[in-house]
N, C-alpha and C positions, 0 to 999 in steps of 0.2 A: 504494500500500500504506500501511498504518498507520505513521505516524512520530511519535515523541515526542522532541523535542530540548530537553534541559535546558541552562541556562546560569546563571551568577551565583555559582558556587562560588568558594572561595578560602581564603586563610590569614588569620585574624583573631585578635585577642586576646580573652580572656575579658571579657564585658560588651559587646562590640561587636555590631553588627547586620549582617545580610546579607539580600538578597532573591534568591531563586531564581525562575527563570522556565522555563516549559515551553511550547513552541509545538507544537501538534498538527496533523496533517494525515491525510487518508485515511479519515476517518469523520466522522459528524455530531456535531461537538463539542458543540453546544448541548444535545443530549439525552443526554449521556454523563456519568456520575459520574466525577470526576477525583480522584486522590489523590497523596499523597507518602509514600514509604517511605524508610527508611535502613538501611544495613548497615555496622556497624563491623567492624574486623578481628577475625576469629575468632568472630563472632556471627551469629545468624540475621538475615535481613532483617525489619525491624519496621515496623509501621504508624506514621505520624506524623500525617497529617491527610487528610480527604476533604471534598469539596464536592459538593452535589447540583446538579441542573439544574432548569429553565433559569436561574433567577435567582440560584442559589447562596445562597439564604437559609437552607439547612440545612447545617451544618458539623459535623464530628466531629474530635476531637483525642485523641491519646494523652495520658494523664495527665502524662507527663513533660514535655510541651511546652505544656500548657494555660496560658494567660495570657502566654505568651512568643511563641508562633508564631501567625500568622494566614494562613489560606488564602483566596484570592480568585480569581475568574475574570473574564475579559473575552471574552465570546462573540463580539464583533465581530472580535477578533483571534485567536480560537482559542488563547487563552493562559491558563494557570493559574499563579498566583504563590504563593510561600511566603515571607512576611515573617518573619524570625527575629530576635528581639530578645533581649538579655541572654544571649548565647551562652555556653556553658560547655564546658570540655574534653570532657565526656561527650557533647556533641553532635557530636563529630568522627565523621564517617562519609561514605560515598558516599550521596548522596541521589538517589532514583529517582522520576521522574514515572510515573504509572500511569493507565490508563483502564479503566473497567468497562463495556465496550460492551454495551448491551442488558440490563444487570443493575441490580438495585436497589442502593442505597447499602450499603456494607459496610466493614468494617475488616480483614478477613482478606486475606492475600496471595492466596488462591484466589478472592476476589471480583473480582479485576482480571485482565484477559486480555492487556493490552498494556503494554509497558515501554519506557522510554527507556534510554539507555546509561549514565546516571548522571553526577553532577557531585560532585567532592570538596569537602567542607567540613572544614577543619582549624581547631580552636580551641586556641590556646596559652594556658597559664596564666600 
């Protein structure tokens, strides 16, 4: 079955960096658009970044993370990464890996049909 397993979350200070990783299985990773979303307490789950296939040369970012976050993929390892720099307290959230199997690239939650369990990122001021 489809599995998305995130790792790399943690507690950091403002200005620090973190890299999240998501290992995928159960589907053809190299032909699937992959994305990251986040959900802060009391807020809706929101789009963070997405990356196309197969080479990943097309990426999309939420305005709030442009210039600070970078999404990348390693098709040989069925893994997608989210490099997060200059983290701020407002980046605190549970971060979810998502897959859009058989669908074109999008930024809406409904564009993705498979989700990981999430990893907590907490940024202290």
